[in-house]
C-alpha positions as YAML, in Angstrom:
chain: A
units: angstrom
residues:
- id: 1
  name: MET
  ca: [77.93, 103.44, 93.57]
- id: 2
  name: ALA
  ca: [80.92, 102.27, 92.40]
- id: 3
  name: LEU
  ca: [84.15, 104.51, 92.11]
- id: 4
  name: ASN
  ca: [85.79, 104.34, 88.35]
- id: 5
  name: LEU
  ca: [89.51, 103.92, 90.26]
- id: 6
  name: THR
  ca: [92.11, 104.12, 88.53]
- id: 7
  name: ILE
  ca: [96.11, 103.08, 89.43]
- id: 8
  name: ARG
  ca: [98.42, 104.15, 86.86]
- id: 9
  name: PRO
  ca: [102.25, 104.60, 87.22]
- id: 10
  name: LEU
  ca: [103.43, 108.63, 87.50]
- id: 11
  name: GLN
  ca: [103.58, 110.74, 84.40]
- id: 12
  name: ASP
  ca: [105.18, 114.04, 84.02]
- id: 13
  name: ARG
  ca: [101.41, 115.80, 83.96]
- id: 14
  name: ASP
  ca: [101.05, 114.83, 87.40]
- id: 15
  name: TYR
  ca: [103.50, 116.62, 89.47]
- id: 16
  name: LYS
  ca: [101.31, 119.57, 90.21]
- id: 17
  name: ALA
  ca: [98.37, 117.62, 91.34]
- id: 18
  name: VAL
  ca: [100.52, 115.31, 93.48]
- id: 19
  name: SER
  ca: [102.29, 117.93, 95.35]
- id: 20
  name: GLU
  ca: [99.23, 119.19, 95.95]
- id: 21
  name: ALA
  ca: [97.64, 116.21, 97.40]
- id: 22
  name: LEU
  ca: [100.93, 115.85, 99.41]
- id: 23
  name: ASN
  ca: [100.23, 119.24, 100.99]
- id: 24
  name: ALA
  ca: [96.75, 118.37, 101.88]
- id: 25
  name: ILE
  ca: [97.57, 114.58, 103.01]
- id: 26
  name: TRP
  ca: [100.72, 115.95, 104.77]
- id: 27
  name: PRO
  ca: [100.75, 119.57, 105.68]
- id: 28
  name: ASP
  ca: [103.95, 119.77, 107.86]
- id: 29
  name: GLU
  ca: [105.85, 118.51, 105.09]
- id: 30
  name: VAL
  ca: [105.48, 121.11, 102.26]
- id: 31
  name: GLN
  ca: [105.88, 119.53, 98.37]
- id: 32
  name: THR
  ca: [106.50, 122.04, 95.72]
- id: 33
  name: GLU
  ca: [106.23, 120.74, 91.57]
- id: 34
  name: ALA
  ca: [108.99, 122.24, 91.15]
- id: 35
  name: GLY
  ca: [110.91, 120.50, 94.50]
- id: 36
  name: MET
  ca: [109.41, 116.90, 93.54]
- id: 37
  name: ARG
  ca: [111.14, 117.66, 89.77]
- id: 38
  name: GLU
  ca: [114.40, 118.38, 91.23]
- id: 39
  name: ASP
  ca: [114.29, 115.85, 93.54]
- id: 40
  name: ASP
  ca: [113.78, 113.23, 90.57]
- id: 41
  name: ARG
  ca: [116.17, 115.07, 88.44]
- id: 42
  name: ASP
  ca: [119.02, 115.03, 91.49]
- id: 43
  name: ARG
  ca: [118.05, 111.36, 92.29]
- id: 44
  name: ASP
  ca: [120.83, 109.03, 93.08]
- id: 45
  name: PRO
  ca: [121.31, 106.44, 90.02]
- id: 46
  name: HIS
  ca: [122.05, 103.42, 92.31]
- id: 47
  name: CYS
  ca: [118.23, 104.20, 94.03]
- id: 48
  name: LYS
  ca: [115.10, 102.62, 92.18]
- id: 49
  name: THR
  ca: [112.13, 104.25, 93.02]
- id: 50
  name: GLU
  ca: [108.48, 103.19, 91.37]
- id: 51
  name: ARG
  ca: [105.77, 105.90, 91.77]
- id: 52
  name: PHE
  ca: [101.83, 105.45, 91.15]
- id: 53
  name: VAL
  ca: [98.98, 107.42, 91.36]
- id: 54
  name: ALA
  ca: [95.64, 106.94, 92.35]
- id: 55
  name: GLU
  ca: [92.66, 109.26, 90.29]
- id: 56
  name: VAL
  ca: [88.70, 108.84, 90.44]
- id: 57
  name: ASP
  ca: [87.01, 110.08, 87.10]
- id: 58
  name: GLY
  ca: [90.18, 111.38, 85.95]
- id: 59
  name: HIS
  ca: [91.26, 113.48, 89.18]
- id: 60
  name: VAL
  ca: [94.69, 112.54, 91.51]
- id: 61
  name: VAL
  ca: [93.09, 111.36, 94.89]
- id: 62
  name: GLY
  ca: [96.36, 109.34, 95.92]
- id: 63
  name: TYR
  ca: [99.95, 108.55, 95.66]
- id: 64
  name: THR
  ca: [102.54, 106.14, 96.22]
- id: 65
  name: CYS
  ca: [106.42, 105.95, 96.25]
- id: 66
  name: ARG
  ca: [108.92, 103.15, 96.73]
- id: 67
  name: THR
  ca: [112.46, 103.58, 96.83]
- id: 68
  name: MET
  ca: [115.11, 101.42, 97.14]
- id: 69
  name: SER
  ca: [118.71, 101.64, 97.41]
- id: 70
  name: SER
  ca: [121.47, 99.18, 96.97]
- id: 71
  name: ARG
  ca: [123.80, 101.56, 98.95]
- id: 72
  name: SER
  ca: [121.88, 101.09, 101.83]
- id: 73
  name: ALA
  ca: [122.17, 97.09, 102.01]
- id: 74
  name: TRP
  ca: [118.81, 97.06, 99.76]
- id: 75
  name: THR
  ca: [116.85, 99.37, 102.44]
- id: 76
  name: SER
  ca: [113.70, 100.13, 101.01]
- id: 77
  name: THR
  ca: [111.21, 103.05, 102.12]
- id: 78
  name: ALA
  ca: [107.53, 103.36, 100.88]
- id: 79
  name: ARG
  ca: [104.86, 106.53, 101.22]
- id: 80
  name: PHE
  ca: [101.21, 106.04, 100.50]
- id: 81
  name: GLY
  ca: [98.64, 108.98, 100.98]
- id: 82
  name: ILE
  ca: [94.75, 109.00, 99.97]
- id: 83
  name: LEU
  ca: [92.73, 111.97, 99.89]
- id: 84
  name: ARG
  ca: [89.12, 111.74, 100.90]
- id: 85
  name: GLY
  ca: [86.58, 113.30, 99.44]
...
């Protein structure tokens, strides 16, 4: 049976599902929808951030974020998590 997997850019409607997924994947690093929105609002304009979600049948099951900053000698970090179901 094939999965109906879609990977797409994060959209405004995804914050709640992404925070819930991150909390399931990394329970020691609690994320909230409001906290994620605040982080985005306060992000250094010199940081480039790319974020994507993975969906199966319309449900968010994974998330990835890549941030690159020119202020830190072009440092880049990436994070990925996927729920198992």
